[in-house]
C-alpha positions, 0 to 999 in steps of 0.5 A, a space after each residue: 524482443 529485447 528491452 533494457 528493463 522489464 516491469 511486471 505489474 502495472 499498478 502504482 509501483 510498476 507504472 511509476 517504475 516504467 514511467 521513470 525509466 522510459 522518460 530517461 530513454 530506456 526501452 521498457 516493457 510494462 507487463 500485466 495479466 490484466 487489461 486496464 482499466 481493471 478493478 482492484 481491492 483497496 481502500 483507495 486512500 490517496 493521502 497528501 504524501 501520495 499526492 507529493 510522490 505522484 508529482 515527483 514521479 509523474 511530473 504533474 499534479 493528481 487530478 482530484 475530479 474523480 475523488 472525494 476529499 475530506 478534511 475530517 476523520 472519525 476514529 472509533 474503538 469497540 463501538 464508541 467514538 474515540 476522537 473526531 478530528 477537524 481541519 486535518 490535511 486533506 485525505 482523498 478517496 479514490 477508486 483504484 480502477 480509475 487511479 491505476 488506469 491513470 498511472 498505466 496511461 502515464 507509463 505508456 505515454 512516457 514510452 513504455 511498451 504495452 504488454 498488458 492482458 498477457 499472462 506469464 507462462 515462464 519466468 527467469 531473471 531476464 526473460 518472460 515467456 507468455 502463454 501465447 509463446 511470445 518471449 521477451 527479455 531485458 537486462 533488469 527485471 522489476 517485480 511490482 506484481 503485488 502481494 502474490 508476486 510471481 517474481 517473489 515466488 521465482 526468487 524466494 519460493 514464496 510470495 510472503 510468509 504466512 506467519 506475518 502476512 495480513 488479510 483483509 475483507 472488503 465490500 463496496 456499498 452502493 449509494 442505494 444502501 448508503 449515500 457516500 456524500 453523507 458518510 464520514 471518513 471513519 477508522 475503527 481500532 480493534 475491529 479485527 485483532 491486530 488491525 482495524 476497520 474502515 469506511 471510506 466514502 467515494 464517488 458512487 459507493 462507500 468502501 467498507 473493510 476490516 483488516 489485520 494480521 492473518 494468524 490472530 484472525 481465524 474468524 475474520 468473516 465473523 469480525 467483518 459481519 459484526 463490523 457491518 452490523 455496527 455500521 447499519 449494514 446487512 452482511 447477509 446482503 453482501 458478498 465479501 471479497 478478501 485479499 492478503 495485505 503485506 502489513 509491514 512485512 517488508 523484505 530486507 533484501 528486495 530482490 536478487 542481482 538484476 531482479 528487484 521487487 517494489 511496492 506490495 511485492 516487496 512488502 512496502 506497506 505501512 503496518 499502522 495505517 495500511 497505506 501503500 500507494 505512496 510507498 508503491 510509487 516511491 519504491 517504483 521510482 527508486 527501483 527504476 533509478 537503481 536500474 538506470 544507474 546499474 545500466 549506465 555503469 554497464 553492470 546490471 547485477 549491481 541494481 540490487 545493492 543500489 536499490 537497497 541503499 535507496 530504500 534505507 529511509 523507507 525501511 527505517 520508518 517501517 521498522 519504527 512503525 512495526 514497533 509502534 504497532 505493538 502498542 497500537 494494535 496488541 490487544 493487551 495494550 489497547 486500553 492504554 493506547 486508546 486512553 493516550 490517543 483520546 487525551 493527547 491532541 498532539 498525538 492525534 494531529 501528528 498521526 494525521 501529519 504523518 499521513 500528509 507526509 509532513 513528518 516521518 515515524 521517528 518524530 511520531 514515535 518520540 511524541 507517542 512514547 513521551 505520552 505513554 504510561 511508564 509500564 507500557 513504555 517499559 514493555 515496548 523497550 523490552 
């Protein structure tokens, strides 16, 4: 079978790419080793930024009937309340099982060919061979297959760098142990070194997790156990599930020639909030448009430079976010940052406006830097 575009991975990035390209009349194969619906480890935070991106890509508003929406959030630090914000832009808590299945169905409805439930045996720049011996090919390949991307391994030998990757542990707390309707939306700074903890109430469960940079957290299980105890949960009664997090470790060159990487496979995750759904959908759309333009020009090999140009604003924001992460999460500066966060209503609300998609990191950075102690500002500049 010959296609214009092969998309590997049917999560938010892959489904967005497949939908965008198929709607333009291109022959698209959407490939995933899993059958949908399938479970996915993720906090499931669907922000107003995600909602706006969803509308832009899929041409309709997101169905919130299976989500919990909150306009209040609590920030904690080392077991103490740091701030509780009211009347914030809505934050929607979803189950990735439902979200990803919805996006996958959008792609099929747009005309993408369904190659889900098919494990890949061999991969080249333009050919995929499945374990059953079937082979399909395409002029352009988009790898949207997550942090452990086989497409990234094909291109670069490794899916990520162990020195800069993040790692998270997570559980789903059943309503018999904790009623999600009565649980606050909560984020705990310093629950892990260079990271945070989260408690996100959903419909039918509460997602609780801890994540941060992998290298400084050899004791992540112990950190998570302590966090669960602080929430009144018994770690001995739960089974932890772990996964790597591309915590702002994005690829400067997200592909090679006619092969592009999108979403987590390209490291496009916010290094402060950990939010990746909006960036996944947006990068999937941008990768698909770069592919469409390259095909229209009769030059599939130009897809990567087109895509890199389209990603400039995203990469710029992630670079600024990585600098800010040094003062938000670095243990030596956390006391100064939490003091700034506690006293500055402007910083707190602009952080929430960032999640809502109402401003980007340059504006947040200016606001934070203007309120930092001088010694911390000098350290950041160095």
